[in-house]
VOPAGU-2260 file (C-alpha; in pm, 1 decimal, decimal comma):
REM VOPAGU-2260
SITE   aa  ch    i         X         Y         Z
SITE  MET   A    0    6408,9   16351,8   17608,6
SITE  PRO   A    1    6319,6   15979,5   17577,8
SITE  LEU   A    2    6105,9   15830,0   17852,0
SITE  PHE   A    3    6377,5   15571,2   17915,9
SITE  PRO   A    4    6753,3   15626,7   17865,0
SITE  THR   A    5    6775,9   15357,0   17597,2
SITE  GLU   A    6    6453,2   15434,8   17412,5
SITE  ARG   A    7    6517,0   15454,6   17034,4
SITE  SER   A    8    6881,8   15541,5   17083,1
SITE  VAL   A    9    6968,2   15457,0   16721,4
SITE  ARG   A   10    7178,5   15727,1   16555,6
SITE  THR   A   11    7254,4   15794,5   16188,3
SITE  THR   A   12    7583,7   15888,3   16025,8
SITE  PRO   A   13    7620,2   16092,1   15705,2
SITE  GLU   A   14    7734,2   15770,5   15533,8
SITE  GLY   A   15    7394,5   15610,7   15600,2
SITE  LEU   A   16    7504,2   15385,6   15886,7
SITE  LEU   A   17    7274,4   15334,2   16182,8
SITE  TRP   A   18    7432,9   15262,1   16519,8
SITE  GLU   A   19    7365,4   15244,6   16889,8
SITE  PRO   A   20    7562,2   15146,9   17201,3
SITE  SER   A   21    7495,3   14807,0   17355,6
SITE  GLU   A   22    7526,3   14711,7   17720,9
SITE  ARG   A   23    7598,2   14344,7   17644,0
SITE  TRP   A   24    7932,0   14183,2   17722,5
SITE  VAL   A   25    8053,3   14045,7   17389,1
SITE  ARG   A   26    8347,1   13816,5   17323,8
SITE  GLY   A   27    8480,5   13675,6   16997,4
SITE  ARG   A   28    8722,5   13386,6   16956,8
SITE  LYS   A   29    8928,1   13238,6   16678,2
SITE  GLY   A   30    8999,2   12882,2   16785,0
SITE  ASP   A   31    9116,2   12907,2   17145,8
SITE  VAL   A   32    9227,2   13270,7   17115,2
SITE  THR   A   33    9003,0   13547,3   17248,6
SITE  VAL   A   34    9036,1   13829,4   16997,3
SITE  VAL   A   35    8755,2   14054,1   17127,0
SITE  ASP   A   36    8650,0   14104,7   17489,3
SITE  SER   A   37    8420,6   14405,8   17501,8
SITE  ARG   A   38    8184,4   14556,0   17756,2
SITE  HIS   A   39    8124,9   14861,0   17535,5
SITE  PRO   A   40    8021,7   14721,4   17194,1
SITE  VAL   A   41    7832,6   14920,8   16935,0
SITE  LEU   A   42    7566,7   14772,2   16706,5
SITE  VAL   A   43    7592,8   14893,8   16345,8
SITE  TRP   A   44    7338,2   14852,8   16065,7
SITE  GLU   A   45    7472,6   14896,8   15714,3
SITE  PRO   A   46    7231,5   15034,0   15450,5
SITE  GLU   A   47    7245,4   14722,1   15230,9
SITE  LEU   A   48    7212,6   14463,8   15509,9
SITE  PRO   A   49    6898,6   14377,1   15712,7
SITE  VAL   A   50    7091,8   14258,9   16021,7
SITE  PRO   A   51    7343,2   14439,1   16243,5
SITE  CYS   A   52    7709,3   14376,0   16313,1
SITE  TYR   A   53    7919,2   14474,3   16613,2
SITE  ALA   A   54    8201,3   14728,5   16626,7
SITE  PHE   A   55    8431,1   14742,0   16929,4
SITE  PRO   A   56    8657,2   15002,2   17090,2
SITE  ARG   A   57    9018,0   14938,3   16986,9
SITE  GLU   A   58    9127,0   14897,0   17348,0
SITE  GLU   A   59    8891,3   14596,8   17379,2
SITE  VAL   A   60    9039,5   14422,0   17073,1
SITE  ARG   A   61    9363,3   14222,3   17040,8
SITE  THR   A   62    9501,3   14464,7   16784,9
SITE  ASP   A   63    9841,3   14295,0   16816,8
SITE  LEU   A   64    9686,8   14009,1   16614,4
SITE  LEU   A   65    9575,6   14237,9   16329,8
SITE  ARG   A   66    9781,6   14320,6   16020,2
SITE  PRO   A   67    9702,1   14567,2   15738,5
SITE  ALA   A   68    9508,3   14365,3   15482,2
SITE  LYS   A   69    9708,4   14238,1   15185,4
SITE  ASN   A   70    9402,9   14229,8   14955,9
SITE  PRO   A   71    9146,9   14469,0   15104,0
SITE  PRO   A   72    8797,1   14473,4   14948,6
SITE  THR   A   73    8809,8   14851,8   14941,1
SITE  GLY   A   74    8469,3   15014,3   14916,5
SITE  SER   A   75    8271,7   14733,4   15077,2
SITE  HIS   A   76    8109,7   14780,4   15418,7
SITE  THR   A   77    7965,3   15119,7   15327,7
SITE  GLY   A   78    8282,7   15253,7   15168,8
SITE  SER   A   79    8533,3   15129,9   15425,6
SITE  GLN   A   80    8895,4   15186,2   15328,2
SITE  ILE   A   81    9083,7   15020,0   15613,8
SITE  PHE   A   82    9080,4   14639,8   15648,2
SITE  TYR   A   83    9280,9   14398,4   15858,2
SITE  ASP   A   84    9398,8   14040,7   15825,3
SITE  LEU   A   85    9394,9   13834,0   16144,4
SITE  GLN   A   86    9702,0   13630,9   16242,6
SITE  THR   A   87    9647,6   13364,9   16511,6
SITE  ASP   A   88    9841,1   13045,2   16586,8
SITE  GLY   A   89   10014,4   13058,8   16250,8
SITE  ALA   A   90    9687,4   13092,0   16056,4
SITE  LEU   A   91    9602,7   13401,6   15851,0
SITE  VAL   A   92    9240,5   13509,2   15802,0
SITE  GLU   A   93    9215,3   13770,0   15529,8
SITE  ASN   A   94    8991,8   14074,9   15576,1
SITE  ALA   A   95    8864,8   13955,4   15911,8
SITE  ALA   A   96    8816,8   14311,4   16040,8
SITE  TRP   A   97    8767,4   14667,0   15924,6
SITE  THR   A   98    8689,7   15021,7   16036,0
SITE  PHE   A   99    8387,5   15215,7   15918,9
SITE  PRO   A  100    8444,5   15553,6   15744,3
SITE  ALA   A  101    8228,6   15741,1   15994,6
SITE  ALA   A  102    8348,2   15995,0   16249,8
SITE  ASP   A  103    8098,0   15861,8   16503,4
SITE  LEU   A  104    8267,1   15520,8   16487,7
SITE  ALA   A  105    8627,6   15635,8   16486,6
SITE  GLY   A  106    8832,5   15419,0   16717,4
SITE  HIS   A  107    8608,8   15114,9   16663,3
SITE  ILE   A  108    8684,1   14790,7   16477,5
SITE  ALA   A  109    8423,6   14556,2   16327,8
SITE  PHE   A  110    8465,7   14183,7   16258,4
SITE  GLU   A  111    8320,0   13925,7   16024,6
SITE  TRP   A  112    8124,3   13636,4   16179,3
SITE  PHE   A  113    8240,5   13299,7   16046,3
SITE  HIS   A  114    7900,8   13129,2   16036,0
SITE  ARG   A  115    7759,7   13407,0   15819,2
SITE  TRP   A  116    8034,6   13475,9   15567,4
SITE  GLY   A  117    8273,0   13181,2   15610,7
SITE  SER   A  118    8554,8   13400,9   15740,4
SITE  GLY   A  119    8645,6   13600,0   16047,8
SITE  LEU   A  120    8602,7   13485,2   16408,3
SITE  ASP   A  121    8426,5   13154,6   16455,6
SITE  HIS   A  122    8275,8   13177,1   16807,0
SITE  TRP   A  123    8084,1   13472,3   16950,5
SITE  TYR   A  124    7923,3   13513,2   17291,5
SITE  GLU   A  125    7681,5   13763,7   17439,3
SITE  GLU   A  126    7725,4   13725,8   17815,5
SITE  GLU   A  127    7757,2   13343,2   17851,2
SITE  GLU   A  128    7539,4   13246,3   17553,6
SITE  GLU   A  129    7693,8   13160,3   17217,6
SITE  ILE   A  130    7539,8   13357,8   16931,5
SITE  PHE   A  131    7531,0   13227,2   16575,7
SITE  VAL   A  132    7529,5   13385,1   16228,4
SITE  HIS   A  133    7498,4   13751,8   16333,0
SITE  PRO   A  134    7425,3   13964,0   16643,0
SITE  ARG   A  135    7068,0   13981,0   16763,1
SITE  ASP   A  136    6874,1   14292,8   16672,4
SITE  PRO   A  137    6739,7   14450,4   16996,2
SITE  HIS   A  138    6448,7   14597,7   16798,5
SITE  LYS   A  139    6332,2   14255,8   16677,8
SITE  ARG   A  140    6107,9   14009,5   16864,4
SITE  VAL   A  141    6068,2   13634,3   16832,3
SITE  ASP   A  142    5779,4   13478,4   17025,3
SITE  ALA   A  143    5681,9   13109,7   17029,3
SITE  MET   A  144    5321,8   13062,5   17142,1
SITE  PRO   A  145    5125,6   12735,1   17180,0
SITE  SER   A  146    4793,4   12750,8   16995,0
SITE  SER   A  147    4478,8   12549,0   16922,8
SITE  ARG   A  148    4440,9   12669,0   16562,6
SITE  HIS   A  149    4366,6   12408,3   16298,2
SITE  VAL   A  150    4664,5   12401,1   16061,8
SITE  GLN   A  151    4685,0   12193,2   15745,9
SITE  VAL   A  152    4981,4   12176,1   15509,5
SITE  GLU   A  153    4963,0   12052,9   15150,2
SITE  ILE   A  154    5234,8   11981,3   14895,8
SITE  ALA   A  155    5132,5   11917,5   14534,9
SITE  GLY   A  156    4777,5   11846,3   14652,5
SITE  THR   A  157    4879,2   11599,2   14925,1
SITE  VAL   A  158    4801,5   11678,5   15289,2
SITE  VAL   A  159    5135,0   11631,9   15466,2
SITE  ALA   A  160    5044,1   11777,9   15805,5
SITE  ASP   A  161    4722,2   11829,8   16001,9
SITE  THR   A  162    4717,6   11956,1   16359,4
SITE  ARG   A  163    4510,7   12142,7   16617,3
SITE  ARG   A  164    4803,3   12192,4   16854,9
SITE  PRO   A  165    5064,8   12396,0   16670,4
SITE  VAL   A  166    5313,7   12637,8   16818,2
SITE  LEU   A  167    5305,0   12968,4   16631,0
SITE  LEU   A  168    5633,4   13151,3   16598,1
SITE  PHE   A  169    5602,8   13525,7   16544,7
SITE  GLU   A  170    5924,2   13689,1   16422,5
SITE  THR   A  171    5948,9   14057,1   16333,0
SITE  GLY   A  172    5961,0   14104,7   15956,5
SITE  LEU   A  173    5877,2   13743,0   15866,5
SITE  PRO   A  174    5551,9   13551,9   15818,5
SITE  THR   A  175    5415,8   13346,4   16107,4
SITE  ARG   A  176    5575,0   13001,1   16112,8
SITE  TYR   A  177    5360,6   12705,6   16218,8
SITE  TYR   A  178    5550,3   12443,9   16421,0
SITE  ILE   A  179    5371,9   12108,5   16422,4
SITE  PRO   A  180    5413,2   11799,2   16645,8
SITE  ARG   A  181    5590,7   11516,9   16462,7
SITE  GLU   A  182    5301,7   11275,7   16503,9
SITE  ASP   A  183    5083,6   11522,2   16308,7
SITE  VAL   A  184    5323,4   11531,0   16011,5
SITE  ARG   A  185    5353,3   11266,0   15737,1
SITE  LEU   A  186    5727,2   11242,3   15795,2
SITE  ASP   A  187    5734,7   10922,3   15587,8
SITE  LEU   A  188    5690,6   11147,5   15282,8
SITE  PHE   A  189    6022,3   11322,6   15355,4
SITE  GLU   A  190    6384,4   11225,0   15390,4
SITE  PRO   A  191    6646,9   11391,5   15611,2
SITE  THR   A  192    6929,7   11583,6   15446,6
SITE  GLY   A  193    7266,9   11703,2   15565,1
SITE  HIS   A  194    7156,6   12065,3   15538,5
SITE  ARG   A  195    7200,7   12267,1   15859,0
SITE  THR   A  196    7145,2   12633,2   15940,7
SITE  GLY   A  197    7197,7   12855,6   16242,7
SITE  CYS   A  198    6983,8   13138,9   16375,7
SITE  PRO   A  199    7084,1   13381,6   16653,1
SITE  TYR   A  200    6725,3   13380,0   16783,5
SITE  LYS   A  201    6636,3   13010,3   16758,5
SITE  GLY   A  202    6951,4   12795,2   16739,0
SITE  ARG   A  203    7060,8   12526,0   16491,0
SITE  ALA   A  204    6812,3   12356,6   16257,3
SITE  GLN   A  205    6813,5   12026,3   16069,2
SITE  TYR   A  206    6615,7   11971,3   15747,0
SITE  TRP   A  207    6408,0   11725,4   15545,9
SITE  THR   A  208    6324,0   11711,8   15175,0
SITE  TRP   A  209    6007,9   11597,7   14994,6
SITE  ARG   A  210    6036,9   11243,7   14853,7
SITE  GLY   A  211    5780,9   11298,7   14576,1
SITE  GLU   A  212    5854,4   11351,3   14208,5
SITE  ASP   A  213    5687,8   11692,7   14191,9
SITE  GLU   A  214    5908,7   11999,0   14149,6
SITE  VAL   A  215    5926,3   12109,1   14510,6
SITE  PRO   A  216    6211,5   12306,9   14672,6
SITE  ARG   A  217    6457,1   12103,0   14875,6
SITE  ASN   A  218    6496,2   12144,3   15249,9
SITE  LEU   A  219    6150,3   12293,9   15298,5
SITE  LEU   A  220    6088,4   12119,6   15633,7
SITE  TRP   A  221    6298,4   12183,7   15944,0
SITE  SER   A  222    6320,2   12133,9   16318,7
SITE  TYR   A  223    6519,1   12263,5   16615,9
SITE  ALA   A  224    6624,5   11969,1   16831,8
SITE  GLU   A  225    6775,2   12198,6   17095,5
SITE  PRO   A  226    6635,7   12549,2   17044,2
SITE  LEU   A  227    6753,7   12847,4   17241,6
SITE  PRO   A  228    6561,0   12897,7   17568,6
SITE  ALA   A  229    6359,3   13193,8   17438,2
SITE  VAL   A  230    6181,0   12968,8   17185,2
SITE  GLY   A  231    6176,5   12649,4   17388,9
SITE  PRO   A  232    5816,3   12556,9   17289,8
SITE  VAL   A  233    5928,9   12469,3   16932,0
SITE  LYS   A  234    6166,5   12197,5   17053,2
SITE  GLY   A  235    6140,4   11891,7   16829,2
SITE  LEU   A  236    5845,5   12031,5   16632,5
SITE  LEU   A  237    5845,0   12060,3   16252,9
SITE  ALA   A  238    5789,6   12370,6   16038,7
SITE  PHE   A  239    5747,3   12428,7   15666,0
SITE  TYR   A  240    5843,9   12724,4   15453,0
SITE  ASN   A  241    5515,9   12910,0   15394,6
SITE  GLU   A  242    5678,2   13030,6   15074,1
SITE  ALA   A  243    5681,5   12677,1   14925,2
SITE  VAL   A  244    5373,9   12492,5   15058,7
SITE  ASP   A  245    4998,4   12548,8   15077,3
SITE  LEU   A  246    4885,8   12640,1   15427,3
SITE  THR   A  247    4527,6   12641,8   15551,9
SITE  VAL   A  248    4467,4   12790,7   15897,3
SITE  ASP   A  249    4121,8   12762,9   16056,0
SITE  GLY   A  250    3974,7   12697,3   15713,6
SITE  GLU   A  251    4142,7   12994,7   15543,8
SITE  ARG   A  252    4394,3   12924,5   15268,1
SITE  LEU   A  253    4692,5   13153,8   15315,9
SITE  GLN   A  254    4874,2   13321,1   15029,9
SITE  ARG   A  255    5234,1   13221,7   14984,2
SITE  PRO   A  256    5444,6   13513,8   15110,5
SITE  VAL   A  257    5747,6   13662,8   14938,5
SITE  THR   A  258    6035,5   13689,0   15185,1
SITE  PRO   A  259    6416,9   13707,3   15184,3
SITE  PHE   A  260    6406,9   13324,3   15170,8
SITE  THR   A  261    6197,0   13305,5   14854,4
SITE  ALA   A  262    6486,6   13342,4   14611,2
SITE  GLY   A  263    6679,3   13063,4   14779,0
SITE  LEU   A  264    6390,6   12815,2   14756,9
SITE  ARG   A  265    6442,3   12643,2   14425,0
SITE  ALA   A  266    6317,8   12300,5   14321,7
């Protein structure tokens, strides 16, 4: 028996799905309509995806707003066969929801998250906090820690940042990110772009691109103007993709890591 009731409560289905109950109060809205209001959600990890989704008991879903899908993507979502279109305020969202083909999850409905796939419900809340892109993984940590390490960043041989007061952000499964005060970054060598991203652990980020003529990936510098409380120390600081710049920390040149972001970083 686990030492604590919730310790490693992840379960596996024959289809390869991982799932566990969550004690969070989760709500999902489409416009002004609350479609999901659940105090008994289930987190589900699909084999081909690194992040979880939520599935909800039918009685905690506005099933009166769901219609059998007209063009179901049968076979996606680990072989799911049943999909639903969502009808709200005269608008139809195709394939907004589905059921997993697993006995353990019978009676549960899962939904797409708009900010991840561009469809589905567009506002999600855990308790009173809005969550972006995808649900948070309870087995993942994100820690922002002030440091006195000496961090230098180079692009195409030019030192673009030099600091001894970074904030190090440690995120499970990703390389350490070095957040640097603006006055320690040559921001004149970059120009802001309209690119924006959202993260369920950190918030919404804005980006800058290298002004030089060298072949350098776009949007390799970012900042969180209003980060989520858990990573408050990175507020207003600037970070570079380790995958695309040369980082030297305390005199040691770091190797460029290969991460899920590498493929998307193209000059």
